[in-house]
C-alpha positions as CSV (number, residue, x, y, z in Angstrom):
1,M,-61.3,13.0,-69.9
2,E,-58.7,15.8,-70.1
3,I,-55.8,15.9,-67.6
4,E,-54.0,19.2,-66.9
5,F,-50.5,19.4,-65.5
6,H,-49.4,22.5,-63.5
7,F,-45.7,23.0,-62.9
8,L,-44.5,25.2,-60.0
9,N,-42.2,28.1,-60.7
10,P,-39.0,27.6,-58.7
11,Q,-38.9,31.3,-58.0
12,S,-42.3,31.1,-56.3
13,I,-41.0,28.7,-53.7
14,S,-40.1,30.6,-50.5
15,S,-36.8,29.9,-48.9
16,A,-38.1,30.9,-45.5
17,P,-38.2,28.0,-42.9
18,V,-41.4,26.4,-42.1
19,P,-42.6,27.7,-38.7
20,V,-42.4,25.0,-35.9
21,P,-44.8,25.2,-33.0
22,A,-43.3,26.7,-30.0
23,M,-44.2,23.8,-27.9
24,L,-41.6,21.6,-29.7
25,H,-38.8,23.8,-28.5
26,R,-39.8,23.5,-24.8
27,D,-37.6,21.7,-22.3
28,Y,-39.9,19.6,-20.3
29,T,-37.2,18.8,-17.8
30,L,-37.5,22.3,-16.5
31,D,-40.8,21.3,-14.9
32,L,-39.0,18.7,-12.8
33,P,-37.7,19.9,-9.5
34,D,-34.0,19.4,-8.7
35,E,-34.8,16.6,-6.2
36,C,-36.6,14.5,-8.9
37,L,-33.9,15.1,-11.4
38,S,-31.3,13.9,-8.9
39,L,-33.3,10.7,-8.3
40,V,-33.1,10.1,-12.0
41,F,-29.4,10.6,-12.1
42,N,-28.9,8.3,-9.1
43,S,-30.5,5.4,-11.0
44,L,-28.0,5.7,-13.9
45,S,-24.6,4.1,-14.4
46,Q,-21.4,6.0,-13.9
47,S,-20.8,6.6,-17.6
48,D,-24.4,7.8,-18.2
49,R,-24.1,10.2,-15.3
50,N,-21.0,11.7,-16.8
51,K,-22.7,12.1,-20.1
52,C,-25.8,13.8,-18.5
53,S,-23.6,16.3,-16.8
54,L,-22.5,17.6,-20.2
55,V,-26.1,18.3,-21.4
56,C,-26.6,21.8,-19.8
57,H,-25.5,23.9,-16.8
58,R,-28.5,22.9,-14.7
59,W,-27.9,19.1,-15.3
60,C,-24.2,19.6,-14.5
61,R,-25.0,21.4,-11.2
62,V,-27.7,18.9,-10.1
63,E,-25.6,15.9,-11.0
64,G,-22.7,17.2,-9.0
65,Q,-24.8,18.0,-6.0
66,S,-26.4,14.6,-6.0
67,R,-23.3,12.5,-6.5
68,Q,-22.3,10.5,-3.5
69,R,-19.4,8.4,-4.9
70,L,-16.2,10.0,-6.2
71,S,-12.9,8.5,-7.3
72,L,-10.0,10.7,-8.1
73,H,-6.5,10.2,-9.4
74,A,-4.6,11.5,-6.4
75,A,-1.4,12.7,-8.0
76,S,0.1,16.0,-6.9
77,A,-1.2,17.7,-10.0
78,L,-4.7,17.3,-8.5
79,E,-4.1,19.8,-5.7
80,P,-4.8,23.0,-7.7
81,L,-8.1,21.5,-8.9
82,L,-9.5,20.5,-5.5
83,P,-11.3,23.7,-4.6
84,T,-13.3,23.6,-7.9
85,L,-14.0,19.9,-7.7
86,L,-15.2,19.9,-4.1
87,T,-17.4,23.0,-4.8
88,R,-19.2,21.0,-7.5
89,F,-19.2,17.6,-5.7
90,D,-20.2,18.9,-2.2
91,S,-22.4,15.9,-1.2
92,V,-19.9,13.1,-1.6
93,T,-19.9,10.5,1.2
94,K,-17.7,7.8,-0.4
95,L,-14.3,9.0,-1.6
96,A,-11.4,7.1,-3.3
97,L,-8.0,8.7,-3.7
98,K,-5.8,6.4,-5.9
99,N,-2.3,7.2,-7.2
100,D,0.4,5.6,-9.2
101,R,3.2,4.3,-7.1
102,R,5.8,6.0,-9.2
103,T,4.4,9.5,-8.9
104,D,4.0,11.9,-6.0
105,S,0.6,12.0,-4.4
106,V,-1.5,14.7,-2.7
107,S,-0.1,16.0,0.6
108,D,-1.3,16.4,4.1
109,D,-2.7,19.9,3.4
110,S,-4.8,18.5,0.5
111,L,-6.2,15.8,2.7
112,S,-7.0,18.3,5.5
113,F,-8.7,20.5,2.9
114,I,-10.8,17.6,1.7
115,S,-11.9,16.7,5.2
116,T,-13.1,20.3,5.8
117,K,-15.1,20.4,2.5
118,L,-16.6,16.9,3.0
119,P,-17.2,16.5,6.7
120,R,-19.9,13.8,6.2
121,L,-17.6,11.3,4.6
122,T,-18.6,7.7,5.5
123,R,-16.1,5.7,3.4
124,L,-12.5,6.6,2.4
125,K,-10.1,4.6,0.3
126,L,-6.4,5.6,0.0
127,R,-4.1,3.9,-2.5
128,S,-0.4,4.7,-2.9
129,C,-0.7,8.1,-1.3
130,K,2.9,8.2,-0.1
131,Q,3.0,11.9,0.8
132,I,0.2,11.6,3.3
133,T,1.5,11.2,6.9
134,E,0.1,10.9,10.4
135,Q,-0.6,14.7,10.4
136,G,-3.0,14.4,7.4
137,I,-4.7,11.4,8.8
138,S,-5.1,13.1,12.2
139,A,-6.8,16.1,10.6
140,L,-9.0,13.8,8.6
141,A,-10.1,11.9,11.7
142,T,-10.8,15.1,13.6
143,N,-13.0,16.6,10.8
144,C,-14.8,13.5,9.5
145,R,-16.3,11.9,12.5
146,W,-19.0,10.1,10.5
147,L,-16.4,7.7,8.9
148,R,-17.6,4.1,9.0
149,K,-15.1,2.4,6.6
150,I,-11.4,3.2,5.9
151,S,-9.1,1.3,3.5
152,C,-5.5,2.2,3.2
153,A,-2.9,0.6,1.0
154,S,0.7,1.4,0.1
155,C,0.8,4.5,2.3
156,S,3.5,5.9,4.6
157,F,1.8,6.5,7.9
158,G,1.8,4.0,10.8
159,P,0.4,3.3,14.2
160,T,0.1,7.0,15.2
161,A,-2.4,7.6,12.4
162,L,-4.4,4.5,13.5
163,A,-4.5,5.7,17.0
164,A,-6.0,9.0,15.8
165,I,-8.6,7.2,13.7
166,L,-9.7,5.0,16.5
167,T,-9.9,7.7,19.1
168,S,-11.7,10.3,16.8
169,C,-14.1,8.2,14.7
170,P,-16.6,6.7,17.1
171,L,-18.7,5.1,14.2
172,L,-15.9,3.3,12.5
173,E,-16.9,-0.3,11.6
174,D,-14.5,-1.5,8.9
175,L,-10.7,-0.9,8.9
176,S,-8.3,-2.3,6.2
177,L,-4.6,-1.7,6.4
178,K,-2.3,-3.0,3.6
179,R,1.4,-2.5,3.0
180,L,1.9,0.4,5.4
181,R,5.4,1.8,5.3
182,G,5.2,3.5,8.7
183,V,4.9,0.2,10.5
184,I,8.6,-0.7,11.3
185,N,10.7,-2.5,13.8
186,K,12.5,-0.8,16.6
187,G,15.7,-2.8,17.3
188,N,15.0,-6.5,17.6
189,G,11.5,-6.1,19.0
190,Y,8.2,-4.8,17.8
191,T,7.3,-1.1,18.1
192,N,4.7,-0.4,20.8
193,S,4.1,3.3,19.9
194,A,0.5,2.7,18.9
195,E,-0.3,1.0,22.2
196,E,1.4,3.9,24.2
197,L,-0.5,6.5,22.2
198,L,-3.8,4.9,22.8
199,I,-3.2,4.4,26.5
200,G,-2.1,8.1,26.7
201,A,-5.3,9.2,24.9
202,G,-7.5,7.2,27.3
203,F,-8.5,4.7,24.6
204,T,-9.9,1.5,26.0
205,G,-11.5,0.0,22.9
206,S,-13.8,0.7,20.0
207,D,-17.4,-0.3,20.5
208,S,-18.2,0.2,16.8
209,L,-15.3,-1.6,15.0
210,R,-16.6,-4.9,13.6
211,S,-14.0,-5.8,10.9
212,I,-10.3,-5.5,10.6
213,C,-8.0,-6.6,7.7
214,L,-4.2,-6.6,8.1
215,K,-2.3,-7.5,4.9
216,D,1.4,-7.5,3.9
217,L,2.6,-5.8,7.1
218,Y,6.0,-6.4,8.6
219,N,4.9,-5.6,12.1
220,A,1.2,-6.1,12.5
221,Q,1.6,-7.4,16.0
222,C,1.7,-3.8,17.3
223,F,-2.0,-3.6,16.4
224,V,-3.1,-6.6,18.5
225,Q,-3.3,-4.9,21.9
226,F,-6.0,-2.4,21.0
227,L,-7.8,-4.7,18.6
228,A,-8.3,-7.0,21.5
229,G,-10.1,-4.2,23.2
230,C,-12.7,-3.9,20.5
231,K,-15.5,-6.0,22.1
232,N,-17.8,-6.0,19.1
233,L,-15.1,-7.2,16.6
234,R,-16.6,-9.9,14.4
235,T,-14.2,-10.3,11.4
236,I,-10.4,-10.6,11.4
237,K,-8.4,-11.0,8.3
238,I,-4.6,-11.5,8.7
239,L,-2.9,-12.0,5.3
240,R,0.8,-12.4,4.6
241,C,2.0,-10.7,7.8
242,S,5.4,-11.6,9.2
243,G,6.2,-12.8,12.7
244,P,4.7,-15.5,14.9
245,W,0.9,-15.3,15.5
246,D,0.0,-18.0,18.0
247,G,0.3,-15.7,20.9
248,S,-1.6,-12.8,19.2
249,L,-4.5,-15.1,18.3
250,D,-4.6,-16.3,21.9
251,E,-4.9,-12.7,23.2
252,I,-7.5,-11.7,20.6
253,S,-9.7,-14.8,21.1
254,S,-9.5,-14.6,24.9
255,R,-10.6,-11.0,25.0
256,V,-13.0,-11.0,22.0
257,P,-14.7,-14.4,22.0
258,G,-17.6,-13.2,19.8
259,I,-15.6,-13.4,16.5
260,T,-17.5,-15.0,13.7
261,E,-15.1,-14.8,10.7
262,V,-11.4,-15.5,10.5
263,H,-9.1,-15.4,7.5
264,L,-5.5,-16.6,7.9
265,E,-3.2,-16.7,4.8
266,K,0.6,-17.4,4.6
267,L,1.1,-16.9,8.4
268,Q,3.5,-18.4,10.9
269,V,0.6,-20.0,12.8
270,S,0.4,-23.6,14.1
271,D,-2.2,-25.8,15.8
272,K,-1.7,-23.8,19.0
273,G,-3.2,-20.8,17.2
274,L,-6.1,-22.9,16.0
275,F,-6.6,-24.2,19.5
276,C,-6.9,-20.6,20.6
277,L,-9.4,-19.8,17.9
278,S,-11.6,-22.6,19.1
279,K,-12.5,-20.3,22.0
280,C,-14.7,-18.4,19.5
281,T,-17.6,-20.8,19.7
282,D,-19.7,-18.6,17.4
283,L,-17.2,-18.9,14.5
284,E,-19.1,-19.2,11.2
285,I,-16.4,-18.6,8.5
286,L,-12.8,-19.9,8.6
287,H,-10.2,-19.6,5.9
288,I,-6.9,-21.4,6.4
289,V,-4.6,-20.7,3.4
290,K,-1.0,-21.8,3.1
291,T,-0.3,-22.3,6.8
292,P,2.0,-25.3,6.7
293,E,2.3,-25.7,10.5
294,C,-1.5,-26.4,10.8
295,T,-2.5,-30.1,11.0
296,D,-5.5,-32.3,11.5
297,A,-5.2,-31.7,15.2
298,G,-6.0,-28.0,14.9
299,I,-8.9,-28.7,12.5
300,A,-10.3,-31.3,14.9
301,E,-10.2,-28.8,17.8
302,I,-12.0,-26.2,15.8
303,A,-14.7,-28.8,14.8
304,S,-15.1,-29.9,18.4
305,K,-16.1,-26.4,19.7
306,C,-17.2,-24.3,16.7
307,H,-20.5,-26.0,15.9
308,M,-21.8,-23.0,14.0
309,L,-19.3,-23.2,11.2
310,R,-20.9,-22.5,7.8
311,K,-17.9,-21.9,5.5
312,L,-14.6,-23.6,5.6
313,H,-11.7,-23.0,3.1
314,I,-8.5,-25.0,3.5
315,D,-5.4,-24.6,1.2
316,G,-3.1,-27.4,2.4
317,W,-0.3,-26.2,0.1
318,R,0.3,-29.9,-0.7
319,T,1.9,-30.6,2.7
320,N,-0.4,-33.5,3.4
321,R,-0.8,-32.3,7.1
322,I,-4.5,-31.8,6.8
323,G,-6.5,-34.7,5.4
324,D,-9.1,-37.3,6.3
325,L,-8.7,-37.2,10.0
326,G,-9.5,-33.4,10.3
327,L,-12.3,-33.6,7.7
328,I,-14.0,-36.5,9.6
329,E,-14.0,-34.4,12.7
330,I,-15.6,-31.5,10.7
331,S,-18.3,-33.9,9.6
332,K,-19.0,-34.8,13.2
333,G,-18.9,-31.3,14.8
334,C,-20.1,-28.9,12.0
335,P,-23.5,-30.1,10.8
336,K,-24.4,-26.6,9.5
337,L,-21.6,-26.5,7.0
338,Q,-22.8,-25.0,3.7
339,E,-19.6,-24.3,1.8
340,L,-16.4,-26.3,1.7
341,V,-13.3,-25.5,-0.4
342,L,-10.3,-27.9,-0.4
343,V,-7.1,-26.9,-2.3
344,G,-4.0,-29.0,-2.2
345,V,-5.7,-31.4,0.3
346,N,-6.1,-35.1,-0.3
347,P,-9.5,-36.3,1.0
348,T,-10.7,-39.8,0.2
349,F,-14.0,-41.7,0.5
350,R,-13.3,-42.1,4.2
351,S,-13.9,-38.3,4.9
352,L,-16.2,-37.3,2.0
353,D,-18.7,-40.0,2.8
354,P,-19.4,-38.7,6.4
355,I,-19.3,-35.1,5.2
356,A,-22.0,-35.9,2.6
357,G,-24.0,-37.8,5.2
358,N,-23.8,-35.5,8.2
359,C,-23.5,-32.0,6.6
360,R,-26.9,-32.1,5.1
361,Q,-26.9,-28.3,4.4
362,L,-23.8,-28.5,2.2
363,E,-24.6,-26.4,-1.0
364,R,-21.2,-25.5,-2.5
365,L,-18.1,-27.7,-2.8
366,A,-14.8,-27.1,-4.5
367,M,-11.9,-29.5,-4.8
368,C,-8.7,-28.3,-6.5
369,G,-5.5,-30.3,-6.9
370,C,-6.8,-33.2,-4.8
371,E,-4.9,-36.2,-6.0
372,T,-7.1,-38.7,-4.2
373,V,-10.5,-37.5,-5.4
374,G,-11.5,-40.0,-8.1
375,D,-14.7,-41.7,-9.4
376,S,-15.6,-43.3,-6.1
377,E,-15.5,-40.0,-4.3
378,V,-17.7,-38.2,-6.9
379,A,-20.1,-41.1,-6.9
380,C,-20.4,-40.8,-3.1
381,L,-21.2,-37.1,-3.4
382,G,-23.8,-37.8,-6.1
383,A,-25.5,-40.4,-4.0
384,R,-25.6,-38.5,-0.6
385,C,-25.4,-34.7,-1.2
386,T,-29.0,-34.0,-1.7
387,M,-28.7,-30.2,-1.1
388,L,-25.5,-29.7,-3.2
389,R,-26.1,-26.9,-5.7
390,K,-22.6,-26.0,-7.1
391,L,-19.6,-28.2,-7.6
392,C,-16.1,-27.3,-8.8
393,I,-13.5,-29.9,-9.5
394,K,-10.0,-28.9,-10.8
395,G,-7.0,-31.0,-11.4
396,C,-8.4,-34.2,-9.9
397,P,-8.3,-37.8,-11.4
398,V,-12.0,-37.9,-12.2
399,S,-13.3,-39.7,-15.3
400,D,-16.6,-40.1,-17.1
401,N,-17.6,-43.1,-14.9
402,G,-17.5,-40.9,-11.8
403,L,-19.5,-38.1,-13.4
404,A,-22.2,-40.5,-14.4
405,A,-23.3,-40.6,-10.8
406,L,-24.4,-36.9,-11.2
407,A,-27.0,-37.9,-13.8
408,Q,-29.5,-39.0,-11.2
409,G,-27.9,-37.9,-8.0
410,C,-27.7,-34.5,-6.3
411,P,-31.3,-33.4,-7.2
412,S,-30.5,-29.7,-6.3
413,L,-27.4,-29.5,-8.4
414,V,-27.5,-26.5,-10.9
415,K,-23.9,-25.8,-11.8
416,V,-20.8,-28.0,-12.3
417,K,-17.3,-26.6,-13.3
418,L,-14.5,-29.0,-14.4
419,K,-11.0,-27.9,-15.2
420,R,-7.9,-30.0,-16.0
421,C,-9.7,-33.3,-15.6
422,G,-8.0,-35.1,-18.5
423,A,-10.1,-38.3,-18.2
424,V,-13.4,-36.4,-18.7
425,T,-14.6,-36.3,-22.3
426,P,-16.9,-33.7,-24.0
427,K,-19.2,-36.6,-24.9
428,C,-19.9,-37.2,-21.2
429,I,-20.5,-33.5,-20.7
430,E,-23.1,-33.4,-23.5
431,W,-24.8,-36.5,-22.1
432,L,-25.0,-35.1,-18.6
433,R,-26.4,-31.8,-20.0
434,A,-29.1,-33.7,-21.9
435,I,-30.0,-35.9,-18.9
436,R,-30.3,-33.0,-16.5
437,G,-32.2,-30.8,-18.9
438,E,-32.7,-27.0,-18.6
439,G,-31.6,-25.2,-15.5
440,F,-28.4,-27.3,-15.3
441,S,-25.1,-25.8,-16.3
442,I,-21.8,-27.7,-16.8
443,S,-18.5,-26.6,-18.3
444,L,-15.3,-28.4,-19.1
445,D,-11.9,-26.9,-19.6
446,T,-9.7,-29.7,-20.8
447,M,-5.9,-29.7,-20.7
448,E,-5.8,-29.2,-24.5
449,S,-7.9,-26.1,-24.3
450,Q,-5.8,-24.7,-21.5
451,Q,-2.6,-25.4,-23.6
452,E,-4.2,-23.5,-26.5
453,Q,-4.9,-20.5,-24.2
454,D,-1.3,-20.6,-23.1
455,M,-0.1,-20.7,-26.7
456,D,-2.3,-17.7,-27.4
457,I,-0.4,-15.8,-24.7
458,V,3.0,-16.9,-26.2
459,V,2.1,-15.7,-29.7
460,G,0.7,-12.4,-28.4
461,N,-3.1,-12.9,-28.2
462,E,-4.2,-10.6,-25.5
463,T,-7.7,-12.1,-25.2
464,G,-6.2,-15.2,-23.5
465,A,-3.9,-13.3,-21.2
466,G,-4.0,-13.8,-17.5
467,D,-2.1,-16.0,-15.0
468,Q,-3.4,-19.2,-13.4
469,M,-4.2,-17.4,-10.2
470,A,-6.6,-15.0,-11.9
471,E,-8.3,-17.8,-13.8
472,M,-8.9,-19.8,-10.6
473,I,-10.3,-16.8,-8.7
474,D,-12.6,-15.9,-11.5
475,G,-13.9,-19.4,-11.9
476,M,-14.5,-19.8,-8.2
477,A,-16.2,-16.5,-8.0
478,T,-18.6,-17.5,-10.7
479,M,-19.6,-20.4,-8.4
480,D,-19.8,-18.2,-5.3
481,L,-16.7,-20.0,-4.0
482,T,-13.6,-18.0,-3.4
483,T,-10.1,-19.1,-2.7
484,G,-6.7,-17.4,-2.8
485,S,-4.6,-20.3,-4.0
486,Q,-3.9,-22.4,-7.1
487,V,-2.9,-25.9,-8.0
488,A,0.6,-26.7,-9.0
489,Q,1.7,-26.1,-12.5
490,Q,3.1,-28.7,-14.9
491,P,6.8,-29.4,-15.1
492,R,8.4,-26.9,-17.4
493,G,9.7,-29.5,-19.9
494,G,6.3,-31.2,-20.3
495,R,4.5,-27.9,-20.6
496,M,6.8,-26.6,-23.4
497,R,6.4,-29.9,-25.3
498,A,2.7,-29.5,-25.1
499,L,2.8,-25.9,-26.3
500,M,5.0,-27.0,-29.2
501,L,2.5,-29.7,-30.2
502,V,-0.3,-27.2,-30.1
503,A,1.7,-24.8,-32.3
504,I,2.5,-27.4,-34.9
505,R,-1.1,-28.6,-35.0
506,R,-2.4,-25.1,-35.4
507,F,0.1,-23.6,-38.0
508,S,0.6,-26.8,-40.0
509,G,-3.1,-26.8,-41.0
510,G,-3.6,-30.3,-39.5
511,A,-7.0,-31.1,-38.2
512,G,-7.6,-31.4,-34.5
513,P,-9.3,-34.2,-32.8
514,S,-12.7,-34.9,-34.0
515,G,-15.6,-33.7,-31.8
516,S,-18.6,-35.7,-30.7
517,N,-22.2,-34.9,-31.2
518,G,-23.3,-36.0,-27.7
519,A,-25.9,-38.6,-26.8
520,N,-29.6,-38.9,-26.4
521,P,-31.0,-38.8,-22.9
522,G,-31.8,-42.5,-23.1
523,D,-28.3,-43.6,-24.0
524,N,-26.0,-45.2,-21.5
525,P,-23.2,-43.0,-20.0
526,P,-20.0,-43.1,-22.1
527,S,-17.1,-44.9,-20.6
528,A,-13.8,-43.3,-19.7
529,S,-12.1,-44.9,-22.6
530,A,-14.5,-43.4,-25.2
């Protein structure tokens, strides 16, 4: 058999490109109407939307017209760009203007221009816009009558602007005011300009306002008069505001008894204020954080009248003025309690046992810096809290013996978080994880691991950066439990000695403590001395 080889002449190969069918060059997105394309954009993340807007002119136009959320750096350099930006993003209903505190912000004229271009705004957030005054807020309130939520922080306007908002925005539901520089004292008393303005404008109260937050204000009492006229108000948050508040709480609770949520933090409020809050018999959520004048008597009064209470957060600030007596009354009067957070409070078996027995719907429990919560208290919870799903214990003298009660108790328990419980060993954690099986999560941050994280901060490791407050908030948020406080830190001398020991162990090449391999499900629980 003869085989012939034929070689191609290189000159005979044409350099012309191979023709491609015309259908491969077709843009099939042109068949989609703009409405469908906008639905696709609305299902994407913020970064993906920004990338899609760079594909072609049509995608840029459709993406801009369909965008409803917009956040801008509200420095003064933004003012020349506003006409172009608002022409492209003409359908925005939720706008955020955020500025650096050290630079000038947009002015009243810019805010007035924004309000004319975006008349259907429903949400507005202002941060550090120091150049915006009452004049700009008044123009905004006049043009944007669809506003439902306003949040202002570190701005220069005061009660006059608030009067304009309440009188011109009939649909306003949520108002948040933080660090307003325009709220000042006049002489030795509190300014009443807001009240006078509202009365002069014929304002008797807002039927739509349901939530108010006052934070870091020097004279927040000037807002009390017209807040008491908002008959449908349901949520009040007063955080770190100066001045006495017992009388203000009395006036608000007397005129608006339908309040269901109250947050009090770092306030000059006593048991008298809690007695006044007890008039709100529909109260469901109560946060009492770092109010040293509140005692068991005030908590008992709340428990005796507010039988609908579902969430209770108490930060006793280690004053020992709230303890077993108040919590026992909570167990008697609040059977619908679902979430309990205790920080700097010292409950014992006397109060935790009736809470576990009477509050059958308790699902989330956090105890931080509770010096009296030990093995017997945890064993009580394991035996009687049948509905408990999430448990957080931080800085409490709990050992392996107490956690052993969780092996067979709390049948609904799905998550446990332990921090700074020095008597709990990793071996007990592995044993519990093996006993409970899949669907159960437990974590342990020992004192040593915390010291190593602190050492990472000292040597410049940014991955471990973050103060104790942020760590606690993040951990509690993971468990659907929030608190704005922290347990006390270690003495400086002991803390530095611990950091030095960690540094010597790490950089000298010495081996750390040996780990354990856990135990089988059938093994006995490890003892605290293991």
